[in-house]
Each structure stands twice: as C-alpha cells, then as structure tokens.
N, C-alpha and C positions, 0 to 999 in steps of 0.2 A: 532906292528902299522898299522894300515891299511892305504892305500894309501890315502884315503877321509879324514884321519885326518891330512896329512900335510897341511900347510901353505905355500903359495910361499916365503915370508919373513922370513920364519924361516929356510930356507934351508942354506944360508950363513952361519949362525953362528952353525946350527948342523953339517954341514959337513967342516967348515971352509973354506969355498970359497971366493973369492974375486971376487966382482961385477965389471965389467968392460961395460961401457955405450959408446958407440961410434956410430956416425951417419955414415952409407954408409961403413961399414966395409968389405962387400961383393960387393960393388960397381964395382970392377975390374973384376969380375968373370962374363963370357959371360954367357948369358940367353940360358938355353937348353929346347927345346920343347919337350914335352911328345910324345913317337911315338903312332901310330894309335890303335896299340893293347892295351896301357894302356888306352887311351882315350875311347875305347868302353867297355873296363872291368870296367873302374869308372862310366862310364854312366849308366852301369846294376846294380852296386853293392853299389855306395853311398848313394843312397836314401832308400834302405834298412838298410845299416849298420845306418844311421841317425834316420830311424824309430824304430830299434830295442834300438838306445840310450844308450848303454853300452859301455866302453872302450875296453872289448874283440871284440864285433862285430866290430868297428872301427878297431882294430890292424887285425881281422883277415880279414876284406873285403876290408879294404882300403891301412892300412899302409903297410902290406905285398905286395900288388900288387906295390906300388910306390917303395919299396924296391928292388924287383924283377926286375924293370926297370933300376935301379942303377946298 
C-alpha cells in the first residue's frame, strides 16, 4: 500500500493504537533555540525543498538537517 493511500483516521484501527489527546503535554519542556548553522542551512534549503514539493525532498533537505542538529 502506498503512503498516499493512508488516511490519518485509519491508523488507530489498522495499528491498534489508542488516541491520547492532551493539551500542554510538552509544556514543561524548555524551549531550545536552533543553532546558527541550522538556521543558515534551513534558510538556503527550505525554499528549494518546498518548491520541489515531494516528501523525499523535504526529508533530504529539511528533516535530515533538523535531526542532525538534535
């Protein structure tokens, strides 16, 4: 099944998941500001990733940089 065939509401049933809805679940975690290198890289790559418009482009150009920063 292709990724595009999934509907968000089908996930809990398909994977036997329980939905937990809570407001402020991460409120106690302090904010972390991105470093200057991440900010500079995203300034260059974010517009290209959104212009290409594919999940692969976003993963390669944006998400991988954020994960590397962590």
